[in-house]
LOVOVO-961827 format. One record per atom (N, C-alpha, C): residue in one letter; x, y, z. Coordinates in Angstrom, 1 decimal. Example, Ala and Ser with C-alpha at 12.3 -4.5 7.8 and 13.67 -1.06 7.14 Angstrom:
> a 13.2 -5.7 7.8 $
> a 12.3 -4.5 7.8 $
> a 13.2 -3.3 7.8 $
> s 12.8 -2.2 7.1 $
> s 13.7 -1.1 7.1 $
> s 12.9 0.0 7.9 $
***
This chain:
> m -160.8 -6.7 93.2 $
> m -161.1 -8.0 93.9 $
> m -160.0 -8.2 94.9 $
> v -160.4 -9.0 95.9 $
> v -159.5 -9.3 97.0 $
> v -158.8 -10.6 96.6 $
> k -157.5 -10.7 96.9 $
> k -156.7 -11.9 96.6 $
> k -157.1 -13.0 97.6 $
> p -157.3 -14.3 97.2 $
> p -157.6 -15.3 98.1 $
> p -156.4 -15.6 99.0 $
> s -156.8 -16.0 100.2 $
> s -155.7 -16.3 101.2 $
> s -155.0 -17.6 100.9 $
> r -153.7 -17.6 101.1 $
> r -152.9 -18.8 100.9 $
> r -152.2 -19.2 102.2 $
> g -153.0 -19.7 103.1 $
> g -152.6 -20.1 104.4 $
> g -151.7 -21.3 104.4 $
> l -151.3 -21.7 105.6 $
> l -150.5 -22.9 105.7 $
> l -151.1 -24.2 105.2 $
> r -152.4 -24.3 105.4 $
> r -153.1 -25.5 105.0 $
> r -154.0 -25.4 103.8 $
> h -153.9 -24.4 103.0 $
> h -154.8 -24.2 101.9 $
> h -154.6 -25.4 100.9 $
> r -155.7 -25.8 100.3 $
> r -155.8 -26.9 99.4 $
> r -155.3 -28.2 100.0 $
> s -155.6 -28.4 101.3 $
> s -155.1 -29.7 101.9 $
> s -156.2 -30.5 102.5 $
> r -157.5 -30.3 102.1 $
> r -158.6 -31.0 102.7 $
> r -158.5 -32.5 102.4 $
> k -158.1 -32.9 101.2 $
> k -158.1 -34.3 100.9 $
> k -156.8 -35.0 101.4 $
> i -155.7 -34.2 101.5 $
> i -154.5 -34.8 101.9 $
> i -154.5 -35.1 103.4 $
> m -155.0 -34.2 104.2 $
> m -155.0 -34.4 105.6 $
> m -156.2 -35.0 106.2 $
> k -157.1 -35.6 105.3 $
> k -158.3 -36.2 105.8 $
> k -158.0 -37.7 106.3 $
> k -158.7 -38.0 107.4 $
> k -158.6 -39.4 107.9 $
> k -159.5 -40.3 107.1 $
> k -159.2 -41.6 107.1 $
> k -160.1 -42.6 106.5 $
> k -161.3 -42.7 107.4 $
> i -162.4 -43.2 106.9 $
> i -163.7 -43.2 107.6 $
> i -163.6 -44.0 108.9 $
> r -162.9 -45.1 108.8 $
> r -162.8 -46.0 110.0 $
> r -161.9 -45.5 111.1 $
> d -161.0 -44.5 110.7 $
> d -160.1 -44.0 111.7 $
> d -160.5 -42.7 112.3 $
> r -161.7 -42.2 112.0 $
> r -162.1 -40.9 112.4 $
> r -162.3 -40.8 113.9 $
> g -161.8 -39.8 114.6 $
> g -162.0 -39.6 116.0 $
> g -161.0 -40.3 116.8 $
> s -160.2 -41.2 116.3 $
> s -159.3 -42.0 117.1 $
> s -158.0 -41.3 117.3 $
> i -157.4 -41.5 118.4 $
> i -156.0 -41.0 118.6 $
> i -155.1 -42.2 118.3 $
> p -153.8 -41.9 118.0 $
> p -152.9 -43.0 117.6 $
> p -152.7 -44.0 118.8 $
> p -152.6 -45.2 118.5 $
> p -152.3 -46.2 119.5 $
> p -150.9 -46.1 120.1 $
> l -150.7 -46.5 121.3 $
> l -149.4 -46.4 121.9 $
> l -148.3 -47.2 121.2 $
> s -148.7 -48.3 120.5 $
> s -147.8 -49.1 119.8 $
> s -147.1 -48.4 118.7 $
> s -147.8 -47.5 118.1 $
> s -147.2 -46.7 117.0 $
> s -146.4 -45.5 117.5 $
> i -146.7 -45.1 118.7 $
> i -145.9 -43.9 119.2 $
> i -144.6 -44.4 119.9 $
> t -144.6 -45.6 120.5 $
> t -143.5 -46.0 121.3 $
> t -142.5 -46.8 120.5 $
> i -142.5 -46.8 119.2 $
> i -141.5 -47.4 118.3 $
> i -140.2 -46.7 118.6 $
> d -139.1 -47.5 118.7 $
> d -137.8 -47.0 119.0 $
> d -137.1 -46.6 117.7 $
> y -137.1 -45.3 117.3 $
> y -136.5 -44.9 116.1 $
> y -135.0 -44.6 116.4 $
> r -134.2 -45.0 115.5 $
> r -132.7 -44.7 115.7 $
> r -132.2 -43.9 114.5 $
> p -131.1 -43.2 114.7 $
> p -130.6 -42.5 113.5 $
> p -130.2 -43.4 112.4 $
> g -130.6 -43.0 111.2 $
> g -130.4 -43.8 110.0 $
> g -131.6 -44.6 109.5 $
> d -132.7 -44.6 110.3 $
> d -133.9 -45.3 110.0 $
> d -134.7 -44.6 108.9 $
> k -135.3 -45.3 108.0 $
> k -136.1 -44.7 107.0 $
> k -137.6 -44.6 107.5 $
> v -138.3 -43.5 107.3 $
> v -139.6 -43.4 107.7 $
> v -140.5 -42.7 106.7 $
> y -141.8 -43.1 106.7 $
> y -142.8 -42.4 105.8 $
> y -143.4 -41.3 106.6 $
> i -143.6 -40.1 105.9 $
> i -144.2 -39.0 106.6 $
> i -145.7 -39.0 106.3 $
> t -146.5 -39.3 107.3 $
> t -147.9 -39.3 107.2 $
> t -148.4 -38.4 108.3 $
> v -149.6 -37.8 108.0 $
> v -150.1 -36.8 109.0 $
> v -151.3 -37.4 109.7 $
> n -151.3 -37.3 111.0 $
> n -152.5 -37.6 111.8 $
> n -153.2 -36.2 112.1 $
> p -154.3 -35.9 111.4 $
> p -154.9 -34.6 111.6 $
> p -155.5 -34.3 113.0 $
> a -155.6 -35.4 113.8 $
> a -156.2 -35.1 115.1 $
> a -155.1 -34.5 116.1 $
> i -153.9 -34.6 115.7 $
> i -152.8 -34.0 116.6 $
> i -152.1 -32.9 115.7 $
> h -152.2 -31.7 116.3 $
> h -151.8 -30.5 115.5 $
> h -150.3 -30.2 115.8 $
> n -149.8 -30.6 116.9 $
> n -148.4 -30.3 117.2 $
> n -147.5 -31.2 116.5 $
> g -146.4 -30.6 116.0 $
> g -145.4 -31.4 115.3 $
> g -145.8 -31.9 113.9 $
> m -146.8 -31.2 113.3 $
> m -147.3 -31.6 112.0 $
> m -146.5 -31.0 110.9 $
> p -146.1 -31.8 109.9 $
> p -145.4 -31.2 108.8 $
> p -146.2 -30.4 107.8 $
> h -145.6 -29.6 107.0 $
> h -146.3 -28.9 105.9 $
> h -146.8 -29.9 104.9 $
> r -147.8 -29.5 104.1 $
> r -148.4 -30.4 103.2 $
> r -147.5 -30.9 102.1 $
> r -146.5 -30.2 101.8 $
> r -145.6 -30.6 100.7 $
> r -144.7 -31.8 101.1 $
> y -144.6 -32.1 102.4 $
> y -143.8 -33.2 102.8 $
> y -144.6 -34.5 103.0 $
> i -145.9 -34.5 102.9 $
> i -146.8 -35.6 103.2 $
> i -146.5 -36.7 102.1 $
> g -146.3 -37.9 102.5 $
> g -146.1 -39.0 101.6 $
> g -144.6 -39.2 101.2 $
> r -143.7 -38.3 101.7 $
> r -142.3 -38.5 101.4 $
> r -141.6 -39.5 102.3 $
> v -140.5 -39.9 101.9 $
> v -139.7 -40.8 102.7 $
> v -138.5 -40.1 103.2 $
> g -138.2 -40.1 104.5 $
> g -137.1 -39.4 105.1 $
> g -136.2 -40.3 105.9 $
> t -135.1 -39.8 106.3 $
> t -134.2 -40.6 107.2 $
> t -134.1 -39.9 108.6 $
> v -134.2 -40.6 109.6 $
> v -134.1 -40.1 111.0 $
> v -132.6 -39.7 111.2 $
> i -132.4 -38.4 111.6 $
> i -131.0 -38.0 111.9 $
> i -130.8 -38.1 113.4 $
> g -131.8 -37.7 114.2 $
> g -131.6 -37.7 115.6 $
> g -133.0 -37.5 116.3 $
> i -132.9 -37.4 117.6 $
> i -134.1 -37.2 118.4 $
> i -133.9 -36.0 119.3 $
> k -134.9 -35.1 119.4 $
> k -134.8 -33.9 120.2 $
> k -136.1 -33.9 121.1 $
> n -135.9 -34.2 122.4 $
> n -137.0 -34.3 123.3 $
> n -138.0 -35.4 122.8 $
> k -139.2 -35.1 122.5 $
> k -140.2 -36.1 122.0 $
> k -140.1 -36.2 120.5 $
> a -139.6 -35.2 119.8 $
> a -139.6 -35.1 118.3 $
> a -138.5 -35.8 117.7 $
> l -138.7 -36.2 116.4 $
> l -137.7 -36.9 115.6 $
> l -137.2 -35.8 114.6 $
> i -135.9 -35.8 114.4 $
> i -135.3 -34.9 113.4 $
> i -135.2 -35.8 112.1 $
> v -136.0 -35.4 111.1 $
> v -136.1 -36.2 109.9 $
> v -135.5 -35.4 108.7 $
> e -134.6 -36.0 107.9 $
> e -134.1 -35.3 106.8 $
> e -134.8 -35.8 105.5 $
> v -135.3 -34.8 104.7 $
> v -136.0 -35.1 103.5 $
> v -135.4 -34.4 102.4 $
> s -135.2 -35.1 101.3 $
> s -134.7 -34.4 100.1 $
> s -135.8 -34.1 99.1 $
> i -135.8 -32.8 98.7 $
> i -136.8 -32.3 97.7 $
> i -136.0 -31.7 96.6 $
> g -136.0 -32.4 95.5 $
> g -135.1 -32.0 94.3 $
> g -133.7 -32.0 94.7 $
> s -133.0 -30.9 94.7 $
> s -131.6 -30.9 95.0 $
> s -131.4 -30.4 96.5 $
> k -132.4 -30.0 97.1 $
> k -132.3 -29.5 98.5 $
> k -132.6 -30.6 99.5 $
> t -132.0 -30.5 100.7 $
> t -132.3 -31.4 101.8 $
> t -132.8 -30.5 102.9 $
> k -133.9 -31.0 103.5 $
> k -134.6 -30.2 104.6 $
> k -134.6 -31.0 105.9 $
> k -134.5 -30.3 107.0 $
> k -134.6 -31.0 108.3 $
> k -136.0 -30.7 108.9 $
> l -136.7 -31.7 109.2 $
> l -138.1 -31.5 109.8 $
> l -138.1 -32.1 111.2 $
> f -138.8 -31.4 112.1 $
> f -138.9 -31.8 113.5 $
> f -140.4 -32.3 113.6 $
> l -140.5 -33.6 113.7 $
> l -141.8 -34.3 113.6 $
> l -142.1 -35.1 114.9 $
> l -143.3 -35.1 115.3 $
> l -143.7 -36.0 116.4 $
> l -143.9 -37.4 115.8 $
> p -143.7 -38.4 116.6 $
> p -143.9 -39.8 116.1 $
> p -145.3 -40.1 115.6 $
> e -146.3 -39.3 116.0 $
> e -147.6 -39.6 115.5 $
> e -147.8 -39.3 114.0 $
> h -146.9 -38.5 113.5 $
> h -146.9 -38.2 112.1 $
> h -145.9 -38.9 111.2 $
> v -145.4 -40.0 111.7 $
> v -144.4 -40.8 111.1 $
> v -144.7 -42.3 111.1 $
> k -144.5 -43.0 110.1 $
> k -144.6 -44.5 110.1 $
> k -143.3 -45.1 109.7 $
> p -142.9 -46.2 110.3 $
> p -141.6 -46.8 110.0 $
> p -141.6 -47.5 108.6 $
> a -140.5 -47.3 107.9 $
> a -140.3 -47.9 106.6 $
> a -139.3 -49.0 106.7 $
> f -139.2 -49.6 107.9 $
> f -138.3 -50.7 108.1 $
> f -139.1 -51.8 108.8 $
> n -138.5 -53.0 108.9 $
> n -139.1 -54.2 109.4 $
> n -139.1 -54.1 111.0 $
> l -140.3 -54.1 111.6 $
> l -140.4 -54.0 113.0 $
> l -140.1 -55.3 113.7 $
> t -140.2 -56.4 113.1 $
> t -140.0 -57.7 113.8 $
> t -138.6 -57.8 114.4 $
> e -137.6 -57.2 113.7 $
> e -136.2 -57.3 114.2 $
> e -136.1 -56.5 115.5 $
> r -136.8 -55.3 115.5 $
> r -136.7 -54.5 116.7 $
> r -137.4 -55.2 117.9 $
> i -138.6 -55.9 117.6 $
> i -139.3 -56.6 118.6 $
> i -138.5 -57.7 119.2 $
> e -137.8 -58.5 118.3 $
> e -136.9 -59.6 118.7 $
> e -135.8 -59.1 119.6 $
> e -135.2 -57.9 119.3 $
> e -134.1 -57.3 120.1 $
> e -134.6 -57.0 121.5 $
> v -135.8 -56.4 121.6 $
> v -136.4 -56.0 122.9 $
> v -136.6 -57.3 123.7 $
> l -137.2 -58.3 123.1 $
> l -137.5 -59.6 123.8 $
> l -136.2 -60.2 124.3 $
> s -135.2 -60.2 123.4 $
> s -133.9 -60.8 123.9 $
> s -133.3 -60.1 125.0 $
> r -133.4 -58.7 125.0 $
> r -132.9 -57.9 126.1 $
> r -133.7 -58.2 127.4 $
> l -135.0 -58.4 127.3 $
> l -135.8 -58.7 128.5 $
> l -135.4 -60.1 129.0 $
> k -135.1 -61.1 128.1 $
> k -134.7 -62.4 128.6 $
> k -133.4 -62.3 129.3 $
> e -132.4 -61.5 128.8 $
> e -131.2 -61.4 129.5 $
> e -131.3 -60.7 130.8 $
> l -132.2 -59.7 130.9 $
> l -132.4 -59.1 132.2 $
> l -133.0 -60.0 133.2 $
> s -134.0 -60.8 132.8 $
> s -134.6 -61.8 133.7 $
> s -133.5 -62.8 134.2 $
> n -132.6 -63.2 133.3 $
> n -131.6 -64.2 133.7 $
> n -130.7 -63.5 134.7 $
> v -130.3 -62.3 134.5 $
> v -129.5 -61.6 135.5 $
> v -130.2 -61.4 136.8 $
> r -131.4 -61.1 136.8 $
> r -132.2 -61.0 138.1 $
> r -132.2 -62.3 138.8 $
> k -132.4 -63.4 138.1 $
> k -132.4 -64.7 138.7 $
> k -131.1 -65.0 139.4 $
> e -130.0 -64.7 138.7 $
> e -128.7 -65.0 139.3 $
> e -128.4 -64.1 140.5 $
> q -128.8 -62.8 140.5 $
> q -128.7 -61.9 141.6 $
> q -129.5 -62.4 142.8 $
> r -130.7 -62.9 142.5 $
> r -131.6 -63.4 143.6 $
> r -130.9 -64.6 144.3 $
> k -130.4 -65.5 143.4 $
> k -129.7 -66.7 144.0 $
> k -128.5 -66.3 144.9 $
> t -127.7 -65.3 144.5 $
> t -126.6 -64.9 145.3 $
> t -127.1 -64.2 146.5 $
> l -128.1 -63.4 146.5 $
> l -128.6 -62.7 147.7 $
> l -129.1 -63.8 148.7 $
> l -129.9 -64.7 148.2 $
> l -130.4 -65.8 149.1 $
> l -129.3 -66.6 149.7 $
> s -128.3 -66.9 149.0 $
> s -127.1 -67.6 149.5 $
> s -126.4 -66.8 150.6 $
> i -126.3 -65.5 150.4 $
> i -125.6 -64.6 151.4 $
> i -126.5 -64.6 152.6 $
> l -127.8 -64.4 152.5 $
> l -128.7 -64.3 153.6 $
> l -128.8 -65.6 154.4 $
> r -128.6 -66.7 153.8 $
> r -128.7 -68.0 154.5 $
> r -127.5 -68.2 155.4 $
> k -126.4 -67.6 155.1 $
> k -125.1 -67.8 155.9 $
> k -125.2 -67.1 157.2 $
***
């Protein structure tokens, strides 16, 4: 008899399956553009529509910490038993395990500060031009 193949995705039909309402959809920009920083906790979830940067099936459902960022990918450290592994994952395969409202408030406060600086610069430019 021939041995059955044990490929990279064997026995992963249920794990990598999308929910019925999410089928065919690509991830929204709001989930991709989250600003991950080193030290953040993240859940490793797979989006089967995107094959690049997909983790192995043994890491699905685990919680890892972001160590760094390399190009578009996140470097996530996951501990399995006594070992720690580094994974290079795209943001499509990761969900934040932290509160997003704080990050949104930080971005909004930065935008308000920038608008105030622009207003002050505009006033100074107009005063210079009037002279």
